[in-house]
N, C-alpha and C positions, 0 to 999 in steps of 0.2 A: 606596627601597622605598615610602615613603609617596607619592611622586610617581607610581609605577607603579600603586599602588592606587587613587589619585584618578582617574588616566586610565582605568583599567579600569571604575571605578564610573561615570564620566562616559560612557564608551562604551555601557554597558549601558542606562544611563539614556536616552540619545539614542534607542535603539531602543524601549524600552518606554513612555517618556513624552515629552511635549513639552518644549522648552528652557526653559520658563517655571516649571518645577517645582523644588521645593526638595530638593537633592540631600542636605542634611545628614540629613534624616529617613530617607532610603533607606539611608544607611550604618548606621543603628541597626537597621533591619529585615534588612539583609544580614548583619549579625553575629548576629542572632537565627536567621536562616535557616540559617547555617553550623553553629550549635550544634545544631540539631535534626537535622541530617544528619551529624554527626559519625560517622566510620566505626566508632568503638568503641562509642558510644551508640545507633547506629541501630536495633539489634535489641533494645535494652533499654527505652528510653524511647518510649512511643507518642506519636504526634501526628497531628492531622488539620488540614490547611490547607484553608480555603475561600476561593477567589478569587470574589469577587462581580461580577456583570455591571456594577455601577456603578463598579468598580475598587477598592472597599474589599477588605480581607483580614482573615480571622480565623486564629488558630492556637489550637487546643484541644490540652490535654495529658493524657495518660494514660488518661482515660476519657470517653466521651460516649455519648449514646443517641438514638434516633430516636423522636421524638414522631409517631406516625402520625396522630393526630387533627389536629395543626396542620401536618403535613408539614414538620417541622423538625428540625434537628440541635441537641440540647441538651448543653452542656458548659461547662467552665471553661477560660478562656484569655485571650488579648489580641485586641483589635481595632485594626487600622491603617486609616488612611484612604487615599485615592488617592495621596497624596504619602508615604505610609508613615510618617506621624507616629503615634506610639503615642496612642491615645485613651482606651482602657479596658482594665483588667484585672479580669474578673469572670465571672459566669455568663452565657451567652449561649443564645438560642434562634435559630438561623440558618435562615431560610426557604429550603428546598432549591430551590424554583422560581426563586430569585433568585441561584443559584450557577452560575458558568460552568465552573469545574473544581475538583474536590477533589484532594488529594494525602495519603496516608497510608502509614505502614509497618505497619498492622494489617491482618490478614487479615480481609475482609469475610465476615460470617456472618449467617444469619437475616434480621432486618429490614433491617439495614444493607445486605446485599447486594442485597435487592429494591429498595430505595429509592435508593441512591446510587452503585451499581457502574457505571452508565452514564455517570458523570461523574468517575470517580476514577482517577487515576494511581496505582499502587501501587509503592512504593519498596523495593527490597533484599530483597524476598521470594524472590529466587532462592536466597539463602543458606538461607532457611527450608525450601524445597522441595528443596534439594541439587542445584540445576541451576546450574552455573558453567561458563563458556566460559574455560578456562584458558589455552590457548595464544594465541588471538587473541580477546580480549573483544568486539571489534566484529564478530565473525562469529557471534554467537549467532543461532539460528533465529528468524526472524520470518516471518509468512505471511499475516496476515489470515485470514478464513475459507478453509479449503481444501475442494474438493468432489470427490467421486469417484463413478463409476458402478459401481465394484465395491469393497465395504468392506474387501476384503482387499488392495487395492493399497496401496503405499507412496507416500511423498510424492514420490518421482521420477516417479510416474504420476499425479499430481494432474490432473484434467480442468479444473479452474478455480480461481483464487483471486480472492476478491471484494474489490471497492472498495479496492484496494491503497494509494492515496495519501489516503485519508480519515482522517488521523491525529487529528482533533479532530471534535467534532460539527459545527462550521461547515463543514467539508469534505465532509460527507455527499453522496453522489451514487449514481446507478444505474450500475452497472458490468455490461455485456453481454458474455458469453463463449461462444465456440464449445466446448461441451462433447464435441464429436466423438461424438455418439450419434445413431443412426437407429433408430427404433422404428415398429412397426405402429400404424396408427390404431385407435382403440377397444381400447386396451390399457393395462396398469399400467406405470408407470415409477417406478423408485426411485433416489433420489441421497442420498449420505451427505455431511453437512457436519461438518467436524472443527475443533476448536481445538487446534493443535499447537505453541502457542508460549505464552510469558508475556505474554499480551495479554488485554484485555477486548473481546469482539466484541459490537458493538451492531447487531443486524440488524433493520432496519425492515420489509423486504418480500423475499420470494423468489418469483419466477415463472418458468415455462418459457415461452419464446418458440418455438413450435413452427411450422416451415414445412412445408407440404404439398408432398411431392415424390412423382414417380412413380418408378418402378423404376430408370430410367437417368439420373435427374437428381440434381444436387447443389445444395446451398444454401449460400451464403457470406454472412458479415456484412460490410457495407462500412464503411470508416473513419469514416463519419458515422452509424453505427448503423442504416442502412437494410439491407434483405435482398435478395439476388439469387438467382434460379434461373440455374444456370450450365450451359454445355454443354462444348464441346471445351476440352481443356487442352493446353498445349504446354510441355514442360521445356526448360530452357536447354541448349544444346549445349556451352557453355562458361562458367565462372565463374572470374574472375582477381582477385587482390588482391596488389598490390605485386610483381607477377611470378610469383605462386604460384597454381598451379592447384588450386581448391577445388571444382571441379565435383561431386566425389563427395559433399561434404558438403550441397551446396545442391539437388541434382537430386531427391531423394526425401524424403518425410515419413516419416522412419524414426528419429527421435530421436538421430540422428548430427549434431550441430550444428557449425557453424563459429563460432568466436569468436576474434577476433584478441587478441593481448596488449596490455595497456594501456601507454601511453607513460610513460617513467620520469621525465620532467620536466613534463608537462602532461597531466592527465586528460581535458581537452577537445580534445586533439589529434585531427585527423580523418584518415580513410583512405577509399579508394574500393573499392567492389566492382563489377566490370564484368560484366554478364550479356549473353551473346549467345544469341538465339533465331532460329529459322527460322520466321518467320510465314508458313506455307504455305496458309493459308485466309483467305477474305474474310469478316471478321467486323465487324459494325456497330459493336459496343462491346466493346473489348478491356479486361480488367482484368489488374492484376498482383496476384497473391495471394502472401503471405508467412506462413510459420509462424515465430514468433520469441518471444523472451522477453528480459528484461534479464540481465545478469550481476550477480554479487554486489558489484560496485562500488556499485550504489545502496544496498545493505545497509550496506556500510562507511561511507558518507557520512552516511546517516541516523542511524546510531548514534554516529558521530563528533559529529555535531551535538548529540545528546542528552548525550553526554559533556561537550562543551565548555559546554553550558548548566549542567551539573552540578546543584548543590542548588537552582538557579532553574528547573528544567525545568517545574514546574507554572506558574511565572510566564510562561514562554515559551508554553505551551499556552493559557493564559488570554488572552495577548495575541492569538494567532491566532484564539481564539474571539470575541473582542470588537472587533478592529481591522482593518478591511478593508485598510488600508495594509500591515499585516504580511503578510497573504496574498499582496498584490501583489508585495511583496519576494521572497517565495519563488519565485513563478512567473516573475519576471524576473531571478532570480539564478542559482544553481547549475543548476537544472532547464533554464534556457534555454541555459546555455553547453554543457551536455552534449548537449542537443538530441534530434532525432527521427532516425528513418531516412528521410533525404531521399531522394526519388526523382526522377530525371532521365530524359528520352527523348531519344535523339540523332536530331535531324532530319537525314535524309540529304541533303536538297537544300542545306542550309546548312552542315552539319557542326557546328551549335550544340547544346548541351545545353539542353533545355527543361524547366524546373522543373514536375513534374506533381503534387506533393503529398508526402504523407509518411505514415509509420505510427508509431504510439506507443501504448504500453500498459504501465502500470505492473506491476511484479513480476518476481521472478527464478525463480519456482517452475513455474507452469503455462505451457505454450506456447500462444500466442495465434495464431489464424488469421484474418486479414482480407484484404480484397480493395480495392484502389485502382482507381476507373475511369479509363481513359486515353483513352476514346473511340475512333473509328475510326482505325487505323493502316494504313499501306500494306503490301501484302504484301511478303515478301522478307526479307533480313537485318535484324534488329532488335536495337538495343542499349539496354540500360537500365543506369544507374548509381545505385548507392546510396551515399550519403555518411554515415559514422557516426563517432561518437567511438570512438577505439581501446579495446577491451576492454569496451565498455559494452553491447553487444547480442550475443545468440546468435542465429544464423539457421539454421533446420533446412531450409527448403524455400522456393523462389521458382519461380513458373511464371506464363505468360501463360494466361489463361482467358476463354472467351466468356461474357459477360454478356447473358443472353436476355432478362430481365425483372426488375422490382422487384416484390416480393411483400409483402403484409401478413402478419405472423405471427398465429397463434392464441395467445392468452394463457391459461395453465393455472395455477392456484394449487394449492398442495398440499391433499390432502384428509385425509391422516392423517400424524402426526408421532411418532416414537419418540425419546425422549431417553434415552441410555445403556441402550438395550435395553428401555426401559418406555414404553409408549404415554402420550403427554403431550397431553391436550386443552388445558392451559394454553399449551404452546409453540405449538400450532396457532393458538389464539386470538391470541397475541401477533403471529404472522406475518400473520393475516388482518384484525386491527384497525389501521387506519391511524394510530391515536394511540398504539399501544404498540411496544415493542421487545422482541425475544427476546434476552436477555442470556446469552452464552456465555462460560464461564470455561475456563482451561486444562484440558485432558483431556476436555472435553464432546464428545460424538459424537451426532449427530442423524440419524435415517433419515427421509427426506421421501418420501412416496408420493404420486404424481400420477396422475390418471385421464385419459388422452388420449382426446379425443372422437372420435366417428365422423367420417370424412371420405371423400370420393370418391377422393381420391388414396390411393394404397397405403401410404405411409409419411410420418412426420414427421421431419424433420431438427431437431434440439433445441439451443436455445441457453438459457443461464441469465441472468436478470437479477436481480442481487442489489442491494439498497439498504441502506446503512447507513454505519457508521464504526467505528473501533476506537481503543483507548488502549494504547499501548505501556507496559509496565512498566519502570521505572528498574532498572538492575542496579547493585549495590553496586560492582563492579569499575569502572564508569564514572565514579563520583563523584570519583575521584582525578585525572581528566583535565580537570577544570573549568578553562577557560582563555577568559576573556572577549574577549581580542583575536582569538582564532581564531574565536570565535562571532561577533564583529563582522564578520569577513571573509566569513563565509558569506553575509551579507545585503548588505553594502556593497562588498565586493571579492571577487566570486565567481571571477573569473579568477585572481587572486592565490591564492585558497584552493585552487583545483584544482591549481595548480603546486605549492603547498606540501604538498599531500596526496599528490602523485604518487609520490615515493620511498616513503612510509609504506605505500601500498597496494601498491606493486610488490613490496616486501619480503615481504608476507604473501599475495600473489595466489595462490599455490598452495596454501598451507595453509588459506585461508579456505574453500575448498570442502569440505575434510574436517570442519572444525570447525562449519560452518553446518549441514551434514546430520546430524552426530552429536549436536547439541544439540536436536534435535527432540524434543517430547514424545510419548510412545506413549499414545495414547488408550485402549489395551487394558489398560494397568497403572497410569496415572496419573490422579488425580482431584483437582480443587481442593477438592471437598467432603471 
């Protein structure tokens, strides 16, 4: 047992720190960390962990307060250095600007919420709120911000989900989504943003990208975030997977999706979708458009990673926040093994498949619509092949489309914001000020009003650019799954990890759908406040 413990600690240390560090002191910290996350005491004894940007760490107990003058957190506790040697036990004033990540099991209110929420991972508050995923804990609803053009639509009809893979501040990026809305120029447009999960959403910016379009024109977003005015479109005559005809799933944008089942032995196992088209027009630039989203496999794997990190989840997030090599490990690990929707074109003259690019977009909720430029293709029978990991992607529609021209969007910022049905100038200013974040807590709902400018084109086709990141809350049910060897595999043996996870996911593949959607927060009845 001691040998296993030492090996586990060594593995985790190899990921978090360099080989020159003193592991003896980390064992002391690990013991302390396990005590404050003890399943019995987790909802009784309050704590606040502050991971500093320089690698130091503070653990405050029971009570603390925000000093708004010095912008610091003040409280009693312990300070550990970079190697987790215990340096001091006393009262501290911790400068907030020097903190990479906080973690606490206390509900944030008042000044605390305003000052530190954007850096805080909350632990075990699902019990406090009475929200527990009983059957399949790794299927709890997670969404990032969800956006709707109709406030009465439910989560199955979300028009977009913002910055889905920005799980820490360092991952912040701008996500552009086709919200499938066409509106008249010189008109008002409203969009609703909801927080329907146990997450803290930190929204830096929200803007519409409005593409001027005439009556019979459409606009699509390219895989590299450019925009096209589009003309003729051609549906597939046939779509086949492993001898199965899936044409009815792929032919129309109708929310009836194709998704193959996962492989029971290897989650990275691939399969091919063969699309046949009759390209009966002479088109200078042909594009392949796809309407798609990820399956809940991505949710299972992300929450599994959080569970295996266990009571050191904030250590992981702090490492991602401060260590570029950790980010590189993620991008070159499980994500790379699962892969993209790879696109190949069959060159008739040689009979060889030509790699033409790929589709990729994070998130299992909102359907994405993108177009990949293929260039000029010869008229006649045309074959396209998609290569995907089994059970990882849902595909609603594929079609060939004429790309007539690249166009620059008109950028429109919100003019009015309502938070939970009350006009909020504060929220509007947070979105308009490049130095501020709008902090959205579970149950929050925002109505965003935009004034579309006058344009000689009849309509605007609208896309949403959302910038920010989010912090997933740790669930108490996940803490019991802590397993450092599994956690090690995620980063250093991703192929092995995906094979090991295959039977676990396969067992719950059907149930995960029901549990995921049923654990969504209803913003009409739930409020963090």
